[in-house]
C-alpha positions in Angstrom: 25.3 -11.5 30.9 22.9 -8.8 29.7 20.4 -7.1 32.0 16.7 -7.7 31.9 14.6 -4.5 31.6 12.3 -3.4 34.4 8.7 -3.9 33.1 7.6 -0.8 35.0 10.3 1.5 33.7 11.4 2.6 30.2 15.1 3.1 31.3 17.9 1.4 29.5 21.5 0.6 30.4 24.1 3.0 29.0 24.8 2.0 25.4 28.5 1.7 26.2 27.5 -1.4 28.2 26.5 -3.2 25.0 28.3 -6.5 24.2 31.1 -6.7 21.6 29.8 -10.2 20.7 27.2 -10.4 19.5 27.9 -6.8 18.4 25.6 -4.3 20.2 23.4 -6.6 22.3 22.5 -4.3 25.2 19.4 -5.8 27.1 16.5 -8.1 26.9 12.9 -8.1 28.0 10.5 -5.2 28.5 7.8 -4.5 26.0 7.2 -2.7 22.7 5.1 0.0 24.1 5.3 3.4 22.3 6.9 5.0 25.3 9.7 2.4 25.5 10.3 2.4 21.7 10.5 6.2 21.7 13.0 6.2 24.6 15.0 3.5 22.9 15.4 5.4 19.6 16.3 8.6 21.4 19.2 6.7 22.9 20.2 5.0 19.7 18.8 1.6 20.6 16.5 -0.6 18.6 14.7 -3.9 19.1 15.6 -6.9 16.9 14.5 -10.5 17.8 12.8 -13.5 16.3 9.1 -14.3 17.0 8.7 -16.4 20.1 12.0 -15.2 21.6 12.5 -12.5 24.3 12.7 -8.9 23.1 16.4 -8.1 22.4 17.7 -4.5 22.4 20.7 -3.4 20.3 23.2 -0.6 19.9 25.9 -1.8 17.5 29.3 -0.3 17.1 30.0 0.7 14.4 26.7 1.9 13.1 25.6 1.9 9.4 24.4 5.4 8.5 23.9 7.7 5.5 24.0 11.5 5.3 21.1 12.2 2.9 23.1 14.7 0.8 25.7 11.9 0.2 23.3 9.4 -1.4 25.1 7.6 -4.2 23.2 7.2 -7.4 25.1 5.1 -10.0 24.9 6.0 -13.7 22.8 2.9 -14.4 20.3 3.8 -11.6 20.0 7.4 -12.9 19.1 6.0 -16.3 16.6 3.6 -14.7 15.0 6.5 -12.8 14.6 8.6 -15.9 13.1 5.7 -18.0 10.8 4.2 -15.4 7.2 5.1 -14.9 6.3 5.1 -11.2 4.7 7.1 -8.3 6.3 7.5 -4.9 4.2 8.4 -1.8 4.5 8.8 1.9 2.2 7.1 4.4 -0.4 5.8 2.0 0.0 2.1 2.8 2.0 1.8 6.0 0.6 -1.6 7.1 1.1 -3.0 3.6 4.7 -1.8 3.5 5.5 -3.4 6.9 3.7 -6.7 5.9 5.7 -6.7 2.6 9.0 -6.2 4.5 8.0 -9.1 6.8 7.2 -11.5 3.9 9.7 -14.4 3.1 12.6 -13.5 0.9 14.1 -15.6 -1.9 17.0 -16.4 0.4 15.1 -17.1 3.6 11.7 -17.9 5.1 12.7 -16.3 8.4 11.5 -12.8 9.5 12.0 -10.7 12.6 9.0 -8.5 11.8 6.3 -10.4 13.8 2.7 -9.4 14.3 3.9 -8.0 17.7 6.3 -5.7 15.8 3.7 -4.7 13.2 1.3 -3.7 16.0 4.0 -1.7 17.8 5.1 0.3 14.8 1.5 0.8 13.6 0.9 2.5 17.0 4.0 4.7 16.4 2.6 5.5 12.9 -0.7 6.6 14.4 1.3 8.8 16.8 3.2 10.4 14.0 6.6 8.9 14.6 6.7 6.0 12.1 6.4 6.6 8.3 6.4 4.6 5.2 7.6 5.2 1.6 5.6 3.5 -1.1 6.8 2.8 -4.7 3.9 2.2 -7.1 3.8 1.0 -10.7 0.5 0.7 -12.6 -1.3 1.2 -9.3 0.5 -1.7 -7.6 2.7 -1.4 -4.5 6.0 -3.0 -5.6 8.6 -1.5 -3.2 9.1 0.7 -0.2 10.5 1.2 3.2 9.5 2.3 6.7 11.1 3.7 9.9 11.0 6.3 12.6 11.4 10.0 12.4 12.6 12.1 15.3 14.0 15.6 15.1 16.2 15.7 12.0 17.0 12.0 12.1 15.4 9.1 10.4 15.8 5.6 11.8 15.3 3.1 9.0 13.8 -0.3 9.8 13.3 -2.3 6.6 12.7 -2.1 2.9 11.3 -4.5 0.3 11.2 -4.8 -3.5 9.0 -6.7 -5.9 10.3 -5.1 -9.1 13.8 -4.3 -10.4 15.3 -1.3 -8.6 12.0 -0.5 -6.7 13.6 -0.3 -3.3 16.7 1.5 -4.5 14.6 4.2 -6.4 12.3 4.6 -3.4 15.3 5.0 -1.1 17.1 7.6 -3.3 13.9 9.7 -3.6 13.5 9.4 0.1 17.0 10.5 0.8 16.7 13.5 -1.6 13.5 14.6 0.2 15.1 14.3 3.6 18.0 16.4 2.3 15.6 19.1 1.2 14.0 19.1 4.6 17.4 19.4 6.3 17.7 16.0 7.9 21.2 15.2 9.2 21.3 11.4 9.0 19.5 8.2 8.1 20.2 5.4 10.5 20.6 2.1 8.6 21.5 0.1 11.6 23.5 -2.8 10.1 25.7 -2.5 7.0 24.9 -4.6 3.9 25.9 -4.5 0.2 22.5 -3.0 -0.8 22.9 -0.1 1.5 26.6 0.3 0.8 25.9 0.7 -2.9 23.7 3.7 -2.1 26.4 5.4 -0.1 25.8 4.1 3.4 28.8 3.6 5.6 29.9 2.9 9.1 30.5 5.4 11.9 31.4 4.8 15.5 28.8 4.5 18.3 30.3 7.7 19.8 29.8 9.6 16.6 26.3 8.3 16.3 25.5 9.4 19.8 26.8 12.9 18.8 24.2 13.0 16.0 21.5 12.1 18.5 22.5 14.9 20.9 22.7 17.5 18.1 19.6 16.6 16.0 16.7 15.2 18.1 15.2 18.5 18.9 13.2 20.3 17.8 10.7 18.0 16.2 10.2 18.4 12.4 7.1 20.4 11.4 7.0 19.6 7.6 4.1 17.6 6.1 5.0 14.1 4.9 4.5 14.6 1.2 7.0 14.4 -1.7 7.6 17.7 -3.4 10.6 16.7 -5.5 10.7 15.2 -9.0 13.0 13.1 -11.1 15.4 15.9 -12.0 15.8 16.8 -8.3 16.8 13.2 -7.7 19.1 12.5 -10.6 20.9 15.9 -10.5 24.7 15.7 -10.6 26.7 17.7 -8.1 
């Protein structure tokens, strides 16, 4: 059994109490208030549930993460970046990015990004915690991602692509920018082939908790604006 959260408190159980099966399920209930979400991310916990179901809170072990300096850019992707015409921005279309991430995919009509989630993360965006990356071609939004920034950590939530390589290019630009700003880690939550191809890999919950302790303070003071170019991104080490 998992505990139900006290609606009048933002406390969570210790992450070590999370279930092994399903991996990382820690608690249920509560709400998606900004205060609760901020406390959750500071503890390495995130919400993930289907619309119409109770809010479920997770802390999986292992955890999929990426050190920004270790982003993997294949030869073919480097070539695509050099050839493509595009613009990448921060925070110019946050709502549109989240809505695009919530849209049905070719392989499924289901989505966990409900209107409730959109409202909650839009609130975090207004408070300066949630950020979006937009990939534009010919003035059209065709790819991007969004997540939460705290200290020198970024907690990725979702990405989308409507054009070949759009989300991959957006992600590698984003990783290079975070590297320049000194970010220690991008939390990718759950491993998949798309993220693995970009260099993401699994670390233990204990190691992830160490990153949290070392990198949540102080808060970053940079402006959310790209100041890198293609050559910064496709450089070889």
